[in-house]
C-alpha positions in Angstrom: 55.5 -67.0 47.2 57.1 -70.1 48.9 58.5 -73.1 47.2 55.4 -75.0 48.1 53.2 -72.4 46.5 55.2 -72.5 43.3 55.1 -76.3 43.1 51.3 -76.3 43.6 50.8 -73.5 41.1 52.9 -75.3 38.5 51.0 -78.5 39.1 47.6 -76.9 38.9 48.3 -74.8 35.8 50.0 -77.8 34.0 47.0 -80.0 34.6 44.4 -77.2 33.9 46.2 -76.2 30.7 46.5 -79.7 29.4 42.9 -80.5 30.2 41.7 -77.3 28.6 43.7 -77.9 25.4 42.4 -81.4 25.0 38.8 -80.3 25.5 39.2 -77.4 23.1 40.8 -79.5 20.4 38.2 -82.2 20.8 35.3 -79.7 20.6 36.7 -78.0 17.5 37.2 -81.4 15.8 33.6 -82.4 16.7 32.4 -79.0 15.3 34.4 -79.6 12.1 32.9 -83.1 11.7 29.4 -81.8 12.2 29.7 -79.1 9.5 32.2 -81.0 7.3 29.8 -81.2 4.3 29.3 -77.5 4.2 32.9 -76.5 5.1 34.5 -78.8 2.5 32.3 -77.5 -0.3 33.8 -75.6 -3.1 32.5 -72.3 -1.8 35.3 -71.7 0.7 39.1 -71.9 0.8 41.2 -73.6 3.4 41.9 -70.3 5.0 38.3 -69.4 5.2 37.5 -72.9 6.8 40.3 -72.3 9.3 38.9 -68.9 10.2 35.4 -70.3 10.7 36.8 -73.0 13.0 38.7 -70.4 15.0 35.6 -68.3 15.4 33.6 -71.3 16.5 36.3 -72.4 19.0 36.1 -69.0 20.7 32.6 -69.8 21.9 33.7 -73.3 23.0 36.6 -71.7 24.9 34.2 -70.0 27.3 31.9 -72.9 27.7 34.7 -75.4 28.4 36.7 -73.2 30.9 34.6 -74.2 34.0 34.6 -77.8 32.8 38.4 -77.8 32.3 38.8 -76.2 35.8 36.8 -79.0 37.6 38.5 -81.9 35.7 42.0 -80.3 35.7 42.1 -79.6 39.4 40.6 -83.0 40.2 43.4 -84.7 38.1 46.0 -82.5 39.8 44.9 -83.7 43.2 44.9 -87.3 42.0 48.5 -86.8 40.8 49.5 -85.3 44.1 47.8 -88.2 46.0 49.4 -90.8 43.8 52.9 -89.3 44.3 52.3 -89.2 48.1 52.7 -85.4 48.2 49.5 -85.2 50.2 50.8 -87.7 52.7 54.1 -85.8 53.0 52.3 -82.6 53.7 50.4 -84.2 56.5 53.5 -85.8 57.9 55.2 -82.3 57.9 52.3 -80.8 59.9 50.9 -78.8 56.9 47.1 -79.0 56.7 45.3 -79.4 53.4 43.8 -75.9 53.7 47.3 -74.6 53.0 46.6 -75.5 49.4 43.5 -73.5 49.2 45.0 -70.0 48.4 46.8 -71.4 45.3 43.7 -73.1 44.3 41.6 -70.0 44.6 44.1 -68.1 42.5 43.8 -70.6 39.7 40.0 -70.3 39.9 40.0 -66.5 39.9 42.4 -66.7 36.9 39.9 -68.8 34.9 37.1 -66.4 35.9 39.0 -63.4 34.6 39.8 -65.3 31.4 36.2 -66.2 30.9 35.1 -62.6 31.4 37.6 -61.3 28.9 36.6 -63.9 26.3 32.9 -63.4 26.8 33.1 -59.6 26.7 35.5 -58.9 23.8 36.7 -62.1 22.0 33.5 -64.1 21.6 31.3 -61.3 20.3 33.9 -60.2 17.7 34.5 -63.8 16.6 30.8 -64.6 16.2 30.3 -61.5 14.1 33.2 -62.5 11.9 31.7 -65.9 11.6 28.3 -64.5 10.6 29.9 -62.3 7.9 31.8 -65.3 6.6 28.7 -67.5 6.5 26.8 -64.8 4.6 29.6 -64.2 2.2 30.1 -67.9 1.4 26.4 -68.9 1.6 26.9 -71.1 4.6 24.0 -69.5 6.5 21.6 -71.9 8.1 18.2 -70.8 6.5 16.3 -72.6 9.2 17.6 -70.0 11.8 15.8 -66.7 11.9 16.5 -64.7 15.0 13.8 -62.3 14.1 11.0 -62.8 11.5 10.7 -60.4 8.6 7.3 -59.3 9.9 7.6 -57.9 13.3 5.1 -56.5 15.8 5.8 -53.4 17.9 3.9 -52.1 20.9 3.4 -48.4 20.7 1.8 -45.8 22.9 -1.9 -45.3 23.9 -3.1 -48.7 22.6 -1.1 -48.7 19.3 0.3 -51.8 17.7 2.5 -51.7 14.7 3.3 -54.4 12.2 6.3 -53.8 9.8 7.3 -56.0 6.9 10.8 -54.3 6.4 12.9 -51.5 7.7 16.3 -49.9 7.4 19.1 -50.5 9.8 18.6 -47.1 11.5 14.8 -47.6 11.7 14.0 -44.5 9.8 12.6 -46.2 6.7 9.7 -48.7 7.0 8.1 -50.8 4.3 4.4 -51.7 4.5 3.9 -50.5 8.0 0.5 -51.2 9.6 -1.0 -49.4 12.6 -3.8 -51.0 14.7 -5.4 -48.6 17.2 -7.3 -50.2 20.1 -9.9 -48.5 22.2 -10.3 -48.6 26.0 -12.2 -52.0 25.6 -9.3 -53.5 23.6 -11.5 -53.4 20.4 -10.0 -52.5 17.1 -10.9 -48.8 16.4 -8.7 -47.9 13.4 -6.3 -49.5 11.0 -3.7 -47.6 9.0 -1.7 -49.1 6.1 1.3 -47.1 4.8 3.3 -48.5 1.9 6.5 -46.5 2.3 7.2 -44.5 5.5 10.3 -42.3 6.1 11.3 -40.3 9.2 12.1 -36.8 8.2 12.6 -33.7 10.4 11.0 -35.3 13.4 7.9 -36.6 11.6 6.9 -39.8 9.8 6.0 -39.2 6.2 4.2 -41.8 4.0 3.8 -41.9 0.3 0.5 -43.6 0.2 -1.9 -44.3 3.1 -5.1 -46.2 3.5 -7.3 -46.0 6.6 -10.1 -48.0 8.0 -12.3 -47.2 11.0 -14.3 -49.7 13.0 -17.4 -48.7 15.0 -20.5 -50.6 16.0 -19.6 -53.7 14.0 -19.2 -51.6 10.9 -16.1 -51.0 8.8 -15.6 -47.6 7.0 -12.7 -47.2 4.6 -11.5 -43.6 4.1 -10.2 -42.3 0.8 -6.6 -43.1 0.2 -4.1 -40.3 0.5 -0.6 -39.6 -0.8 2.4 -37.8 0.8 0.8 -37.8 4.3 2.5 -36.8 7.6 1.5 -39.4 10.2 0.9 -38.5 13.8 3.0 -41.4 15.1 4.6 -40.6 18.5 7.2 -43.4 18.2 10.6 -42.6 17.0 13.0 -44.6 14.7 14.6 -46.2 17.8 11.4 -48.3 18.3 11.8 -49.9 14.8 15.5 -50.3 14.7 16.5 -53.9 14.0 18.0 -55.8 17.0 20.2 -58.4 15.4 22.4 -61.0 16.9 22.2 -63.7 19.5 22.9 -62.9 23.1 26.4 -64.4 22.9 27.2 -62.0 20.1 26.9 -59.0 22.4 28.9 -57.5 25.2 27.3 -56.6 28.6 26.5 -53.0 27.4 24.9 -54.2 24.2 22.9 -56.9 26.2 21.5 -54.2 28.5 20.7 -51.9 25.6 19.0 -54.7 23.6 17.0 -55.8 26.7 15.8 -52.2 27.3 14.7 -51.7 23.7 12.9 -55.1 23.6 11.0 -54.3 26.8 10.1 -50.9 25.4 8.7 -52.6 22.4 6.6 -54.9 24.6 8.7 -58.0 23.7 10.3 -60.5 26.0 14.0 -60.0 26.8 14.5 -63.0 28.9 17.3 -64.6 26.9 19.3 -61.3 27.0 18.7 -60.8 30.7 19.6 -64.4 31.4 22.8 -64.1 29.4 23.8 -61.1 31.4 23.6 -63.1 34.7 25.2 -66.2 33.3 28.3 -64.1 32.2 29.1 -63.9 36.0 27.4 -67.0 37.4 28.7 -69.6 35.0 32.5 -69.0 35.7 31.8 -68.8 39.4 30.0 -72.2 39.2 33.1 -73.9 38.1 35.1 -72.6 41.0 32.4 -73.6 43.4 32.3 -77.1 42.0 36.1 -77.4 42.6 35.6 -76.3 46.2 32.8 -78.9 46.7 35.2 -81.7 45.8 38.2 -80.2 47.5 37.8 -81.7 51.0 37.4 -85.2 49.6 40.2 -84.9 47.1 42.8 -83.7 49.5 42.3 -86.3 52.3 46.0 -87.0 53.1 45.7 -90.8 53.8 43.5 -91.6 50.9 45.2 -92.9 47.7 43.2 -91.6 44.6 43.5 -92.9 41.1 43.4 -90.8 38.0 40.4 -92.7 36.6 38.5 -92.2 39.9 39.2 -88.5 39.9 38.1 -88.2 36.3 34.8 -90.1 37.1 34.1 -87.8 40.1 34.7 -84.7 38.1 32.5 -85.8 35.3 29.7 -86.6 37.8 30.0 -83.1 39.4 29.9 -81.4 36.0 27.0 -83.4 34.8 25.0 -82.6 38.0 25.7 -78.9 37.7 24.9 -78.9 34.0 21.6 -80.6 34.6 20.7 -77.9 37.1 21.7 -75.2 34.7 19.7 -76.7 31.9 16.6 -77.0 34.1 16.9 -73.4 35.3 17.4 -72.1 31.7 14.4 -74.0 30.5 12.4 -72.7 33.4 13.4 -69.1 32.5 12.4 -69.7 28.8 9.0 -71.0 30.0 8.4 -68.0 32.2 8.6 -70.0 35.4 11.6 -68.2 36.8 12.9 -64.7 36.5 16.2 -64.4 34.5 18.2 -63.4 37.5 16.9 -66.4 39.5 17.5 -68.7 36.7 21.1 -67.5 36.3 22.0 -67.6 40.0 20.0 -70.6 41.2 22.6 -73.2 40.1 25.2 -71.2 42.1 23.0 -71.3 45.1 22.4 -75.0 44.8 26.2 -75.7 44.5 26.9 -73.3 47.4 24.7 -75.4 49.6 26.5 -78.6 48.4 29.8 -76.8 49.2 28.7 -76.0 52.7 27.6 -79.6 53.3 30.8 -81.1 52.0 33.0 -78.8 54.2 30.9 -79.5 57.3 31.1 -83.3 56.7 34.9 -83.3 56.4 36.2 -80.3 58.5 33.6 -80.4 61.4 35.3 -80.6 64.8 35.1 -84.0 66.4 33.9 -84.4 70.0 36.6 -83.1 72.3 39.0 -82.1 69.5 39.6 -79.6 66.8 38.8 -79.6 63.1 41.3 -81.0 60.6 
């Protein structure tokens, strides 16, 4: 590593670290002010409030990394331009592309940090936060990731509705089975009050049955201690708790598979899997979009102008991400396309910006 590389690396990391620290502290303070009434109640101690804020800041740390990269690198280029370092490099015959390897190293460093935080730190922190909220009664009762009553798609036209179940899915409370015929008409209904999975079979304490045929309903006599011929295993009814950000990649894939086997949509989990890779890459691409304009050697750039340009870039990219995420939720886009479409859009903008600045003039060479 040359002296120039060390100087650039120190400048980039100092600006990136300062920007990231400011954003993280500001986000944590805003989070505290938003939940101040709950956090300052008599239910929690100062240590528990601090632990809650640390857990919340872990999620903010991942979301703010690409933003800090774009703003921090833009400010670093403004500092270099204001100090005439860019003009000195041009006078020494060193092109602006000489800066690119150090810039890419900083971008890859933030991508690795984002991957580590998303895979290990954030899921553990959010689980700790959830346990703390339940312990102190801070849980938002308006949030219910899954309703108590759940529907499950079974085999051969079977639909189940369960009011309660154990964590391993082997005990069900008030389980109802609806059997449909080949014309999607209700053929049979089974209501089991208490169902347990024992020795490879479902056993119910009390069972009531109804059969539907020719617009008539026939109720069969109730039975006790019945072995049910349900082909589904406990895995089908096992609770799937947690938001997508509370899970690692392996857990996201497993949850998506189980939801799809149940006939439910797993778009939010599939989308999160793609965003784990696409979102950090988006920040690096935004930096490269602005790189040709920010490193013009004979253009003096102000810090306020660099900050304004970075905010515009981030807001544009954030708008594209929001539109794609909404389209995925509405079923207009596949999860993989919704996750990677913003990257494709920014990649096209990157190509255009580099062609505009570095294209070879007539009878000459590129800059």
